[in-house]
Backbone as XML, in Angstrom:
<?xml version="1.0"?>
<chain id="A" units="angstrom">
  <residue number="1" name="MET">
    <atom name="N" x="-9.674" y="6.588" z="0.944"/>
    <atom name="CA" x="-9.337" y="7.944" z="0.638"/>
    <atom name="C" x="-8.110" y="8.028" z="-0.255"/>
  </residue>
  <residue number="2" name="SER">
    <atom name="N" x="-7.323" y="6.949" z="-0.326"/>
    <atom name="CA" x="-6.132" y="6.992" z="-1.159"/>
    <atom name="C" x="-5.835" y="5.617" z="-1.738"/>
  </residue>
  <residue number="3" name="ASP">
    <atom name="N" x="-5.025" y="5.627" z="-2.781"/>
    <atom name="CA" x="-4.535" y="4.407" z="-3.404"/>
    <atom name="C" x="-3.040" y="4.336" z="-3.145"/>
  </residue>
  <residue number="4" name="ILE">
    <atom name="N" x="-2.530" y="3.120" z="-2.974"/>
    <atom name="CA" x="-1.123" y="2.908" z="-2.638"/>
    <atom name="C" x="-0.482" y="2.067" z="-3.739"/>
  </residue>
  <residue number="5" name="TYR">
    <atom name="N" x="0.691" y="2.522" z="-4.203"/>
    <atom name="CA" x="1.435" y="1.803" z="-5.229"/>
    <atom name="C" x="2.890" y="1.675" z="-4.800"/>
  </residue>
  <residue number="6" name="VAL">
    <atom name="N" x="3.508" y="0.549" z="-5.154"/>
    <atom name="CA" x="4.950" y="0.406" z="-5.002"/>
    <atom name="C" x="5.557" y="0.871" z="-6.317"/>
  </residue>
  <residue number="7" name="VAL">
    <atom name="N" x="6.503" y="1.803" z="-6.238"/>
    <atom name="CA" x="7.114" y="2.381" z="-7.433"/>
    <atom name="C" x="8.632" y="2.285" z="-7.318"/>
  </residue>
  <residue number="8" name="LYS">
    <atom name="N" x="9.303" y="2.318" z="-8.468"/>
    <atom name="CA" x="10.765" y="2.312" z="-8.501"/>
    <atom name="C" x="11.257" y="3.674" z="-8.939"/>
  </residue>
  <residue number="9" name="ASP">
    <atom name="N" x="12.266" y="4.150" z="-8.262"/>
    <atom name="CA" x="12.895" y="5.407" z="-8.621"/>
    <atom name="C" x="14.091" y="5.085" z="-9.513"/>
  </residue>
  <residue number="10" name="SER">
    <atom name="N" x="13.914" y="5.199" z="-10.807"/>
    <atom name="CA" x="14.965" y="4.826" z="-11.751"/>
    <atom name="C" x="16.159" y="5.771" z="-11.701"/>
  </residue>
  <residue number="11" name="ARG">
    <atom name="N" x="15.974" y="6.961" z="-11.149"/>
    <atom name="CA" x="17.082" y="7.912" z="-11.042"/>
    <atom name="C" x="17.980" y="7.623" z="-9.850"/>
  </residue>
  <residue number="12" name="LEU">
    <atom name="N" x="17.462" y="6.918" z="-8.874"/>
    <atom name="CA" x="18.232" y="6.633" z="-7.658"/>
    <atom name="C" x="18.358" y="5.131" z="-7.427"/>
  </residue>
  <residue number="13" name="HIS">
    <atom name="N" x="19.104" y="4.483" z="-8.271"/>
    <atom name="CA" x="19.471" y="3.074" z="-8.088"/>
    <atom name="C" x="18.277" y="2.127" z="-8.021"/>
  </residue>
  <residue number="14" name="ASP">
    <atom name="N" x="17.199" y="2.435" z="-8.725"/>
    <atom name="CA" x="16.003" y="1.582" z="-8.764"/>
    <atom name="C" x="15.460" y="1.265" z="-7.374"/>
  </residue>
  <residue number="15" name="ARG">
    <atom name="N" x="15.603" y="2.202" z="-6.463"/>
    <atom name="CA" x="15.049" y="1.997" z="-5.116"/>
    <atom name="C" x="13.531" y="1.973" z="-5.180"/>
  </residue>
  <residue number="16" name="GLU">
    <atom name="N" x="12.938" y="1.115" z="-4.375"/>
    <atom name="CA" x="11.480" y="1.052" z="-4.299"/>
    <atom name="C" x="10.978" y="1.999" z="-3.225"/>
  </residue>
  <residue number="17" name="HIS">
    <atom name="N" x="9.886" y="2.672" z="-3.540"/>
    <atom name="CA" x="9.195" y="3.563" z="-2.620"/>
    <atom name="C" x="7.712" y="3.237" z="-2.693"/>
  </residue>
  <residue number="18" name="VAL">
    <atom name="N" x="6.947" y="3.874" z="-1.854"/>
    <atom name="CA" x="5.492" y="3.782" z="-1.912"/>
    <atom name="C" x="4.966" y="5.138" z="-2.359"/>
  </residue>
  <residue number="19" name="LEU">
    <atom name="N" x="4.039" y="5.113" z="-3.299"/>
    <atom name="CA" x="3.376" y="6.323" z="-3.758"/>
    <atom name="C" x="1.922" y="6.242" z="-3.314"/>
  </residue>
  <residue number="20" name="LYS">
    <atom name="N" x="1.542" y="7.164" z="-2.460"/>
    <atom name="CA" x="0.172" y="7.243" z="-1.963"/>
    <atom name="C" x="-0.511" y="8.377" z="-2.717"/>
  </residue>
  <residue number="21" name="ILE">
    <atom name="N" x="-1.618" y="8.058" z="-3.390"/>
    <atom name="CA" x="-2.318" y="9.022" z="-4.230"/>
    <atom name="C" x="-3.707" y="9.282" z="-3.662"/>
  </residue>
  <residue number="22" name="LEU">
    <atom name="N" x="-4.050" y="10.554" z="-3.573"/>
    <atom name="CA" x="-5.387" y="10.935" z="-3.116"/>
    <atom name="C" x="-6.418" y="10.442" z="-4.128"/>
  </residue>
  <residue number="23" name="ASN">
    <atom name="N" x="-7.362" y="9.648" z="-3.676"/>
    <atom name="CA" x="-8.434" y="9.129" z="-4.527"/>
    <atom name="C" x="-9.673" y="9.994" z="-4.292"/>
  </residue>
  <residue number="24" name="THR">
    <atom name="N" x="-10.109" y="10.677" z="-5.339"/>
    <atom name="CA" x="-11.237" y="11.598" z="-5.209"/>
    <atom name="C" x="-12.517" y="11.060" z="-5.838"/>
  </residue>
  <residue number="25" name="ALA">
    <atom name="N" x="-12.509" y="9.820" z="-6.278"/>
    <atom name="CA" x="-13.665" y="9.254" z="-6.981"/>
    <atom name="C" x="-14.934" y="9.255" z="-6.134"/>
  </residue>
  <residue number="26" name="HIS">
    <atom name="N" x="-14.810" y="9.126" z="-4.841"/>
    <atom name="CA" x="-15.978" y="9.036" z="-3.957"/>
    <atom name="C" x="-16.493" y="10.397" z="-3.490"/>
  </residue>
  <residue number="27" name="LEU">
    <atom name="N" x="-15.774" y="11.460" z="-3.829"/>
    <atom name="CA" x="-16.163" y="12.793" z="-3.365"/>
    <atom name="C" x="-17.234" y="13.385" z="-4.274"/>
  </residue>
  <residue number="28" name="LYS">
    <atom name="N" x="-18.248" y="13.983" z="-3.673"/>
    <atom name="CA" x="-19.396" y="14.462" z="-4.440"/>
    <atom name="C" x="-19.447" y="15.979" z="-4.612"/>
  </residue>
  <residue number="29" name="THR">
    <atom name="N" x="-18.828" y="16.714" z="-3.725"/>
    <atom name="CA" x="-18.916" y="18.177" z="-3.790"/>
    <atom name="C" x="-17.524" y="18.800" z="-3.786"/>
  </residue>
  <residue number="30" name="ASP">
    <atom name="N" x="-17.482" y="20.055" z="-4.196"/>
    <atom name="CA" x="-16.219" y="20.791" z="-4.153"/>
    <atom name="C" x="-15.720" y="20.933" z="-2.724"/>
  </residue>
  <residue number="31" name="GLU">
    <atom name="N" x="-16.634" y="21.068" z="-1.780"/>
    <atom name="CA" x="-16.249" y="21.193" z="-0.374"/>
    <atom name="C" x="-15.576" y="19.912" z="0.121"/>
  </residue>
  <residue number="32" name="GLU">
    <atom name="N" x="-16.119" y="18.753" z="-0.264"/>
    <atom name="CA" x="-15.507" y="17.481" z="0.113"/>
    <atom name="C" x="-14.112" y="17.356" z="-0.499"/>
  </residue>
  <residue number="33" name="PHE">
    <atom name="N" x="-13.971" y="17.777" z="-1.753"/>
    <atom name="CA" x="-12.683" y="17.717" z="-2.426"/>
    <atom name="C" x="-11.667" y="18.619" z="-1.731"/>
  </residue>
  <residue number="34" name="GLU">
    <atom name="N" x="-12.063" y="19.831" z="-1.393"/>
    <atom name="CA" x="-11.155" y="20.759" z="-0.720"/>
    <atom name="C" x="-10.727" y="20.219" z="0.643"/>
  </residue>
  <residue number="35" name="LYS">
    <atom name="N" x="-11.670" y="19.644" z="1.391"/>
    <atom name="CA" x="-11.337" y="19.072" z="2.700"/>
    <atom name="C" x="-10.386" y="17.896" z="2.544"/>
  </residue>
  <residue number="36" name="ALA">
    <atom name="N" x="-10.639" y="17.026" z="1.569"/>
    <atom name="CA" x="-9.768" y="15.872" z="1.339"/>
    <atom name="C" x="-8.356" y="16.328" z="0.972"/>
  </residue>
  <residue number="37" name="LYS">
    <atom name="N" x="-8.248" y="17.345" z="0.100"/>
    <atom name="CA" x="-6.938" y="17.896" z="-0.265"/>
    <atom name="C" x="-6.216" y="18.442" z="0.955"/>
  </residue>
  <residue number="38" name="ASP">
    <atom name="N" x="-6.935" y="19.203" z="1.766"/>
    <atom name="CA" x="-6.339" y="19.782" z="2.970"/>
    <atom name="C" x="-5.877" y="18.693" z="3.942"/>
  </residue>
  <residue number="39" name="ASP">
    <atom name="N" x="-6.718" y="17.693" z="4.153"/>
    <atom name="CA" x="-6.381" y="16.593" z="5.061"/>
    <atom name="C" x="-5.159" y="15.821" z="4.554"/>
  </residue>
  <residue number="40" name="PHE">
    <atom name="N" x="-5.127" y="15.565" z="3.253"/>
    <atom name="CA" x="-4.021" y="14.828" z="2.646"/>
    <atom name="C" x="-2.717" y="15.616" z="2.790"/>
  </residue>
  <residue number="41" name="GLY">
    <atom name="N" x="-2.779" y="16.902" z="2.527"/>
    <atom name="CA" x="-1.606" y="17.752" z="2.678"/>
    <atom name="C" x="-1.137" y="17.835" z="4.116"/>
  </residue>
  <residue number="42" name="ARG">
    <atom name="N" x="-2.090" y="17.911" z="5.035"/>
    <atom name="CA" x="-1.756" y="17.974" z="6.461"/>
    <atom name="C" x="-1.092" y="16.662" z="6.906"/>
  </residue>
  <residue number="43" name="GLU">
    <atom name="N" x="-1.592" y="15.541" z="6.399"/>
    <atom name="CA" x="-0.985" y="14.243" z="6.715"/>
    <atom name="C" x="0.481" y="14.220" z="6.270"/>
  </residue>
  <residue number="44" name="ALA">
    <atom name="N" x="0.737" y="14.654" z="5.045"/>
    <atom name="CA" x="2.111" y="14.673" z="4.534"/>
    <atom name="C" x="2.988" y="15.591" z="5.382"/>
  </residue>
  <residue number="45" name="GLU">
    <atom name="N" x="2.482" y="16.753" z="5.701"/>
    <atom name="CA" x="3.244" y="17.724" z="6.485"/>
    <atom name="C" x="3.573" y="17.179" z="7.880"/>
  </residue>
  <residue number="46" name="LEU">
    <atom name="N" x="2.584" y="16.609" z="8.540"/>
    <atom name="CA" x="2.814" y="16.079" z="9.891"/>
    <atom name="C" x="3.779" y="14.901" z="9.884"/>
  </residue>
  <residue number="47" name="LEU">
    <atom name="N" x="3.568" y="13.957" z="8.953"/>
    <atom name="CA" x="4.443" y="12.785" z="8.896"/>
    <atom name="C" x="5.874" y="13.168" z="8.548"/>
  </residue>
  <residue number="48" name="SER">
    <atom name="N" x="6.041" y="14.207" z="7.735"/>
    <atom name="CA" x="7.393" y="14.605" z="7.344"/>
    <atom name="C" x="8.189" y="15.160" z="8.525"/>
  </residue>
  <residue number="49" name="ARG">
    <atom name="N" x="7.514" y="15.608" z="9.548"/>
    <atom name="CA" x="8.180" y="16.147" z="10.735"/>
    <atom name="C" x="8.552" y="15.074" z="11.755"/>
  </residue>
  <residue number="50" name="LEU">
    <atom name="N" x="7.950" y="13.901" z="11.644"/>
    <atom name="CA" x="8.164" y="12.844" z="12.633"/>
    <atom name="C" x="9.304" y="11.928" z="12.208"/>
  </residue>
  <residue number="51" name="LYS">
    <atom name="N" x="10.156" y="11.589" z="13.135"/>
    <atom name="CA" x="11.248" y="10.648" z="12.900"/>
    <atom name="C" x="11.187" y="9.580" z="13.979"/>
  </residue>
  <residue number="52" name="HIS">
    <atom name="N" x="10.827" y="8.372" z="13.566"/>
    <atom name="CA" x="10.722" y="7.262" z="14.508"/>
    <atom name="C" x="10.840" y="5.971" z="13.712"/>
  </residue>
  <residue number="53" name="PRO">
    <atom name="N" x="11.465" y="4.930" z="14.257"/>
    <atom name="CA" x="11.632" y="3.674" z="13.515"/>
    <atom name="C" x="10.318" y="3.019" z="13.081"/>
  </residue>
  <residue number="54" name="ARG">
    <atom name="N" x="9.219" y="3.338" z="13.735"/>
    <atom name="CA" x="7.928" y="2.722" z="13.406"/>
    <atom name="C" x="7.019" y="3.641" z="12.582"/>
  </residue>
  <residue number="55" name="ILE">
    <atom name="N" x="7.568" y="4.734" z="12.101"/>
    <atom name="CA" x="6.809" y="5.655" z="11.254"/>
    <atom name="C" x="7.549" y="5.789" z="9.926"/>
  </residue>
  <residue number="56" name="VAL">
    <atom name="N" x="6.835" y="5.581" z="8.817"/>
    <atom name="CA" x="7.490" y="5.666" z="7.510"/>
    <atom name="C" x="8.008" y="7.075" z="7.267"/>
  </residue>
  <residue number="57" name="GLU">
    <atom name="N" x="9.123" y="7.142" z="6.544"/>
    <atom name="CA" x="9.711" y="8.428" z="6.205"/>
    <atom name="C" x="9.051" y="8.971" z="4.945"/>
  </residue>
  <residue number="58" name="ILE">
    <atom name="N" x="8.768" y="10.251" z="4.946"/>
    <atom name="CA" x="8.179" y="10.926" z="3.790"/>
    <atom name="C" x="9.313" y="11.564" z="2.993"/>
  </residue>
  <residue number="59" name="TYR">
    <atom name="N" x="9.356" y="11.260" z="1.673"/>
    <atom name="CA" x="10.411" y="11.799" z="0.815"/>
    <atom name="C" x="9.950" y="13.014" z="0.016"/>
  </residue>
  <residue number="60" name="ASP">
    <atom name="N" x="8.677" y="13.035" z="-0.370"/>
    <atom name="CA" x="8.225" y="14.124" z="-1.229"/>
    <atom name="C" x="6.701" y="14.195" z="-1.208"/>
  </residue>
  <residue number="61" name="ARG">
    <atom name="N" x="6.213" y="15.373" z="-1.504"/>
    <atom name="CA" x="4.777" y="15.592" z="-1.701"/>
    <atom name="C" x="4.609" y="16.176" z="-3.095"/>
  </residue>
  <residue number="62" name="ILE">
    <atom name="N" x="3.696" y="15.610" z="-3.870"/>
    <atom name="CA" x="3.485" y="16.045" z="-5.248"/>
    <atom name="C" x="2.090" y="16.642" z="-5.369"/>
  </residue>
  <residue number="63" name="VAL">
    <atom name="N" x="2.020" y="17.859" z="-5.878"/>
    <atom name="CA" x="0.746" y="18.509" z="-6.187"/>
    <atom name="C" x="0.922" y="19.117" z="-7.566"/>
  </residue>
  <residue number="64" name="GLU">
    <atom name="N" x="0.214" y="18.523" z="-8.546"/>
    <atom name="CA" x="0.378" y="18.989" z="-9.912"/>
    <atom name="C" x="-0.853" y="18.627" z="-10.738"/>
  </residue>
  <residue number="65" name="ASN">
    <atom name="N" x="-1.459" y="19.629" z="-11.359"/>
    <atom name="CA" x="-2.609" y="19.427" z="-12.258"/>
    <atom name="C" x="-3.703" y="18.557" z="-11.638"/>
  </residue>
  <residue number="66" name="GLY">
    <atom name="N" x="-4.051" y="18.813" z="-10.393"/>
    <atom name="CA" x="-5.105" y="18.052" z="-9.726"/>
    <atom name="C" x="-4.645" y="16.734" z="-9.133"/>
  </residue>
  <residue number="67" name="PHE">
    <atom name="N" x="-3.385" y="16.387" z="-9.315"/>
    <atom name="CA" x="-2.808" y="15.152" z="-8.775"/>
    <atom name="C" x="-2.192" y="15.467" z="-7.424"/>
  </residue>
  <residue number="68" name="HIS">
    <atom name="N" x="-2.504" y="14.656" z="-6.433"/>
    <atom name="CA" x="-1.957" y="14.828" z="-5.086"/>
    <atom name="C" x="-1.360" y="13.499" z="-4.652"/>
  </residue>
  <residue number="69" name="GLY">
    <atom name="N" x="-0.055" y="13.497" z="-4.394"/>
    <atom name="CA" x="0.618" y="12.272" z="-4.007"/>
    <atom name="C" x="1.649" y="12.502" z="-2.930"/>
  </residue>
  <residue number="70" name="ILE">
    <atom name="N" x="1.971" y="11.427" z="-2.236"/>
    <atom name="CA" x="3.007" y="11.423" z="-1.222"/>
    <atom name="C" x="3.942" y="10.276" z="-1.544"/>
  </residue>
  <residue number="71" name="VAL">
    <atom name="N" x="5.235" y="10.582" z="-1.655"/>
    <atom name="CA" x="6.251" y="9.544" z="-1.870"/>
    <atom name="C" x="6.844" y="9.218" z="-0.509"/>
  </residue>
  <residue number="72" name="MET">
    <atom name="N" x="6.815" y="7.944" z="-0.160"/>
    <atom name="CA" x="7.268" y="7.555" z="1.166"/>
    <atom name="C" x="8.106" y="6.277" z="1.124"/>
  </residue>
  <residue number="73" name="GLU">
    <atom name="N" x="8.723" y="6.033" z="2.235"/>
    <atom name="CA" x="9.560" y="4.863" z="2.424"/>
    <atom name="C" x="8.725" y="3.591" z="2.270"/>
  </residue>
  <residue number="74" name="LYS">
    <atom name="N" x="9.324" y="2.588" z="1.622"/>
    <atom name="CA" x="8.671" y="1.282" z="1.516"/>
    <atom name="C" x="9.197" y="0.402" z="2.645"/>
  </residue>
  <residue number="75" name="ILE">
    <atom name="N" x="8.289" y="-0.153" z="3.404"/>
    <atom name="CA" x="8.635" y="-1.047" z="4.505"/>
    <atom name="C" x="8.276" y="-2.469" z="4.077"/>
  </residue>
  <residue number="76" name="ASP">
    <atom name="N" x="9.255" y="-3.368" z="4.156"/>
    <atom name="CA" x="8.976" y="-4.769" z="3.797"/>
    <atom name="C" x="8.267" y="-5.485" z="4.921"/>
  </residue>
</chain>
């Protein structure tokens, strides 16, 4: 349902983060796309509320021009 990339934030001391991007290639209908968007957004919202050493921290949610991403903490 998503693709994961390690990215560097050049504005903040080249810190590495994880960028999780909603992958819609497998979706066949508008209804599937809407559900996937809703689920992805709900995941970001729920994770952003949780604080625990074993749960990655969410830094940002990006929704722009059909792009849906979550920027999160990178765990080594």
